[in-house]
Structures are given as C-alpha cells and as structure tokens.
C-alpha positions as CSV (number, residue, x, y, z in Angstrom):
1,M,-19.8,-9.8,-49.4
2,K,-18.3,-6.6,-48.0
3,T,-18.2,-8.1,-44.6
4,H,-16.4,-11.2,-45.9
5,T,-13.8,-9.0,-47.5
6,H,-13.1,-7.0,-44.4
7,S,-12.8,-10.3,-42.4
8,S,-10.3,-11.7,-44.9
9,Y,-8.2,-8.5,-44.6
10,F,-8.3,-8.6,-40.8
11,R,-7.1,-12.3,-40.7
12,A,-4.3,-11.6,-43.2
13,F,-3.2,-8.5,-41.2
14,S,-3.2,-10.6,-38.0
15,I,-1.0,-13.3,-39.6
16,V,1.5,-10.7,-40.7
17,I,1.7,-9.2,-37.2
18,V,2.3,-12.7,-35.7
19,L,5.0,-13.5,-38.2
20,F,6.9,-10.2,-37.5
21,T,6.7,-10.9,-33.8
22,V,8.1,-14.4,-34.2
23,I,10.9,-13.1,-36.5
24,A,11.8,-10.3,-34.1
25,W,11.9,-12.7,-31.1
26,A,14.1,-15.2,-32.9
27,A,16.6,-12.6,-34.3
28,P,20.2,-13.7,-33.4
29,G,21.3,-10.3,-32.2
30,D,18.5,-10.0,-29.6
31,K,19.2,-13.5,-28.3
32,D,22.9,-12.8,-28.0
33,K,22.2,-9.6,-26.0
34,S,19.9,-11.4,-23.5
35,A,22.1,-14.4,-23.2
36,G,25.0,-12.6,-21.5
37,P,28.6,-14.0,-21.2
38,L,29.1,-17.6,-22.3
39,T,29.6,-19.9,-19.3
40,V,32.4,-22.5,-19.8
41,R,32.0,-25.1,-17.1
42,W,34.5,-27.8,-16.0
43,A,33.1,-31.3,-16.1
44,E,35.0,-34.6,-15.8
45,G,35.7,-36.2,-19.2
46,K,34.5,-33.1,-21.1
47,P,36.8,-32.0,-24.0
48,G,39.1,-29.2,-22.8
49,C,38.8,-30.4,-19.1
50,T,41.6,-32.0,-17.2
51,F,42.2,-33.2,-13.6
52,T,45.4,-34.2,-11.9
53,R,46.7,-35.0,-8.4
54,G,50.2,-33.5,-7.9
55,D,52.9,-34.9,-5.6
56,D,53.1,-31.3,-4.1
57,G,49.7,-32.0,-2.5
58,K,47.5,-30.0,-4.9
59,Y,44.5,-31.0,-7.0
60,R,44.6,-29.3,-10.4
61,Y,41.6,-28.6,-12.6
62,G,42.3,-27.4,-16.2
63,L,39.7,-25.8,-18.5
64,W,40.3,-24.6,-22.0
65,S,38.0,-22.7,-24.4
66,D,39.4,-21.7,-27.8
67,D,42.4,-19.5,-27.3
68,M,42.3,-19.2,-23.5
69,G,42.6,-21.6,-20.6
70,I,42.8,-21.6,-16.8
71,T,44.3,-24.1,-14.3
72,L,42.8,-24.1,-10.8
73,A,45.1,-25.6,-8.1
74,V,43.7,-26.3,-4.6
75,D,45.8,-27.6,-1.8
76,S,44.4,-30.9,-0.4
77,R,44.8,-29.5,3.2
78,E,43.3,-26.1,2.5
79,L,40.2,-26.8,4.6
80,Q,42.3,-27.5,7.6
81,R,44.8,-24.7,7.0
82,S,42.1,-22.0,6.3
83,R,40.7,-22.1,9.8
84,R,44.0,-21.9,11.6
85,H,44.6,-18.3,10.4
86,F,44.0,-15.4,12.7
87,N,41.7,-14.0,10.0
88,P,40.2,-17.2,8.4
89,F,40.5,-17.3,4.6
90,F,40.4,-19.8,1.8
91,G,43.0,-19.7,-1.0
92,V,43.4,-21.1,-4.5
93,L,46.1,-20.8,-7.1
94,L,45.2,-19.8,-10.7
95,T,47.2,-20.0,-13.9
96,V,45.8,-18.2,-16.9
97,R,47.2,-18.8,-20.4
98,Y,46.3,-17.0,-23.7
99,T,47.3,-18.2,-27.2
100,G,45.3,-15.8,-29.3
101,P,46.7,-13.1,-31.6
102,N,45.4,-10.1,-29.7
103,T,45.3,-9.4,-25.9
104,L,43.5,-10.7,-22.9
105,Q,42.8,-8.6,-19.8
106,V,43.2,-10.6,-16.5
107,R,41.7,-9.0,-13.4
108,N,41.9,-9.9,-9.8
109,D,38.8,-8.1,-8.5
110,N,36.0,-10.0,-10.1
111,I,36.5,-13.6,-9.1
112,R,33.8,-15.3,-6.9
113,L,33.6,-18.4,-4.8
114,E,30.3,-20.1,-3.9
115,F,30.2,-22.1,-0.7
116,V,27.6,-24.6,-1.8
117,K,27.0,-26.4,1.5
118,H,26.7,-23.1,3.4
119,S,23.5,-21.6,2.1
120,N,25.2,-21.0,-1.3
121,V,27.0,-18.0,0.1
122,V,29.1,-16.2,-2.6
123,Q,32.3,-14.3,-1.7
124,T,34.2,-12.0,-4.0
125,N,38.0,-12.5,-3.8
126,L,39.9,-10.3,-1.3
127,D,41.9,-7.3,-2.6
128,P,45.6,-8.1,-1.6
129,E,46.4,-4.6,-0.4
130,D,43.2,-4.1,1.5
131,F,43.4,-7.6,3.0
132,S,47.0,-7.0,4.1
133,A,46.0,-3.8,5.8
134,Q,43.0,-5.3,7.5
135,Y,45.1,-8.2,8.7
136,Q,47.6,-5.9,10.3
137,E,44.9,-3.8,11.9
138,D,43.3,-6.9,13.5
139,V,46.6,-8.3,14.8
140,E,47.6,-4.9,16.2
141,G,44.2,-4.5,17.8
142,L,44.8,-7.8,19.6
143,V,48.3,-6.7,20.7
144,K,46.9,-3.5,22.1
145,E,44.2,-5.3,24.0
146,K,46.6,-7.7,25.6
147,K,48.9,-4.8,26.6
148,R,46.0,-3.1,28.4
149,Q,45.4,-6.4,30.2
150,L,49.1,-6.5,31.2
151,K,48.8,-3.2,33.1
152,K,46.4,-4.9,35.5
153,H,48.4,-8.2,35.5
154,P,52.1,-7.5,34.8
155,E,53.0,-11.0,36.1
156,K,51.5,-12.4,32.9
157,Q,53.9,-10.7,30.6
158,Q,55.7,-13.8,29.5
159,E,52.4,-15.7,29.0
160,V,51.0,-12.9,26.8
161,E,54.1,-12.5,24.7
162,T,54.1,-16.2,24.1
163,L,50.5,-16.0,23.0
164,L,51.0,-13.0,20.7
165,K,54.2,-14.1,18.9
166,P,52.5,-16.7,16.6
167,Y,50.0,-14.1,15.4
168,Q,52.8,-11.5,14.8
169,D,54.8,-14.1,12.9
170,E,51.7,-15.1,10.9
171,L,51.0,-11.4,10.0
172,L,54.5,-11.0,8.5
173,E,54.2,-14.3,6.6
174,V,50.7,-13.5,5.2
175,Q,51.8,-9.9,4.2
176,N,54.9,-11.2,2.4
177,F,52.9,-13.9,0.7
178,L,50.2,-11.4,-0.4
179,C,52.8,-9.1,-1.8
180,D,54.8,-11.7,-3.7
181,R,52.3,-14.3,-4.8
182,S,48.9,-12.8,-5.3
183,L,47.3,-12.7,-8.7
184,R,47.6,-9.2,-10.3
185,H,46.0,-7.2,-13.1
186,V,47.8,-8.0,-16.3
187,T,47.5,-7.9,-20.0
188,L,48.4,-11.2,-21.8
189,D,49.6,-11.3,-25.4
190,R,52.1,-13.2,-27.5
191,K,55.1,-11.8,-25.5
192,T,53.4,-12.5,-22.2
193,P,51.1,-15.4,-22.7
194,E,50.8,-16.6,-19.1
195,T,50.3,-15.4,-15.6
196,N,49.6,-17.0,-12.2
197,G,48.9,-16.1,-8.7
198,W,46.8,-16.8,-5.6
199,V,43.4,-15.5,-4.8
200,F,41.8,-15.5,-1.4
201,F,38.3,-15.5,0.0
202,S,37.1,-14.6,3.4
203,T,35.4,-17.4,5.3
204,T,34.1,-15.0,8.0
205,N,30.4,-15.0,7.4
206,K,27.4,-15.9,9.6
207,W,26.3,-18.4,7.0
208,I,29.6,-20.2,6.8
209,G,29.8,-22.4,9.8
210,P,32.3,-25.2,10.6
211,W,33.6,-27.2,7.6
212,K,31.8,-30.4,6.6
213,E,33.7,-33.6,6.2
214,R,33.5,-32.9,2.4
215,E,33.0,-29.4,1.1
216,D,31.6,-28.3,-2.4
217,F,32.5,-25.1,-4.1
218,I,32.0,-23.3,-7.4
219,L,34.7,-20.9,-8.6
220,R,33.7,-18.4,-11.3
221,I,36.3,-16.4,-13.2
222,P,35.1,-13.8,-15.8
223,L,37.5,-13.5,-18.8
224,K,36.6,-11.4,-21.8
225,N,33.2,-12.5,-23.0
226,R,33.2,-15.8,-21.0
227,V,32.8,-17.0,-17.4
228,F,35.0,-20.0,-16.5
229,E,33.2,-22.1,-13.9
230,F,34.9,-24.7,-11.7
231,P,32.7,-26.9,-9.5
232,F,35.0,-28.8,-7.2
233,S,35.0,-30.6,-3.9
234,L,37.5,-31.1,-1.1
235,P,38.4,-33.8,-1.1
236,P,37.3,-34.6,-4.7
237,I,36.4,-38.1,-3.5
238,A,35.5,-39.1,0.1
239,G,38.7,-40.2,1.9
240,D,40.9,-39.1,-1.0
241,L,44.6,-38.7,0.0
242,I,47.6,-37.3,-1.8
243,L,51.0,-38.8,-1.0
244,R,53.2,-35.7,-0.9
245,R,56.7,-35.5,-2.2
246,R,59.2,-35.2,0.6
247,P,61.0,-31.8,0.5
248,Q,64.6,-32.1,-0.7
249,H,67.3,-30.7,1.6
C-alpha cells in the first residue's frame, strides 16, 4: 500500500513538471523574443503589394505594412548599365513613407541585396562617402599608371588621354550623383513623412560572375521591428520591355 502511494505521488509530480514545461515553452513573451523582427515580404497579388511599369523605364514594387511603406524602383536597363562602370555597382531607388503618430528612423547602412543566381551572395549597401572616395582612388590610380607608361612611350599621349577622359568624366558624374541623390539617415514624422534616395551595391565579388539573361535578387530593408523583403527579377518576365517616354526638349 505504501509503495502504491509513493508511485501515485511520483506520477502526479511528473505530470505537473510536464505541464509547467509546456506552459513555459508556449509563453507568448518567449516566442516573441526568439522570433526576431517580423518579415514583411512582397508577393504579387498580396494585400499591400503593388507593381507598375513606368514610362521612365523603371519597374516599381510597393509594399505596405500598417503605418509604413516602401517603394522599390529598379531601372529596366540596370543590368547592362551596372557593368559599364569603372567600379561595377548595382543601384536601386527607394522611397520610404511613414503615416504613424510617432517617428521612424530610416538608415542607409543596413540594407542588403542577395544575388540569388550567384551562390546567394549577400552584399550590404555601399556607404556613399566611402564609395565616392574609393572610386576617386581607383580612377586616380589608373591615371598614375598610364602616366608612368607615357614616360616610356610619349608618342602615345593622345591615345592615353582619350582613354582616360571617359573614366575621369564618370568619376565626376558618380561623385555628384552620390552626393545629391543617395539615401540618407533621416527621422520621419508627421512633418517629414517621406524620404527617397538611391542605394548601391558592389558587384565586384568572386562569386558574382557575368550576368545571366534573367537575374533574381532579394532586397532586405530593416525598419523599426520589421524587415521589408523584396524578391524581384530583371526583367520581371523573360523578354519584358518598357517603352520609355521620349525626353522633352
């Protein structure tokens, strides 16, 4: 009889321990801590998601979540343009809008682009000032190298100057663009509900080879307690073509 009583107590104690373990595991606070930031992912036809083809040659993806939204604009010719630069890079235009009652911090140093078809390489966006300085250093390095070659072959001066001019012009153009058009750190509120600017990603990586005919990317933008995720392709559909508006003179 004594043995039976001890056995009953042991079973009851075991059941209590199991119940406490299940309750602790299922507690909402613990699940929230382990879950991390909420991922808000763009998907065609999903509420809060939009897609348009602009006559300015850009594809635009819109994604809203409660009181904040982002529009991603990608030039339809970005693949071709990106590899023509002296320092190859890939650029996208972002517009962030906030309609909440408080504030929203927008940063330009934590955005990532995944190159899906190139071993899923992930690149963090380039810092505008650092990228501008690096671009200048690389172009100036090329100029110095060519000038050293001219000392041995002064007859090639015209040829070298013709070669270098496009790079020097590009350097000035890129630096002006980075200064004027890059996305900046900003606090959005009711007085300043929107900001926009370009972000750039280096394509110089041993795992990023020549572009495929159609490329897949995933752009991730952390905002507050969420990560806005844009899976997109260039072109969105094989053979897709935007008829651009002619510039007005």
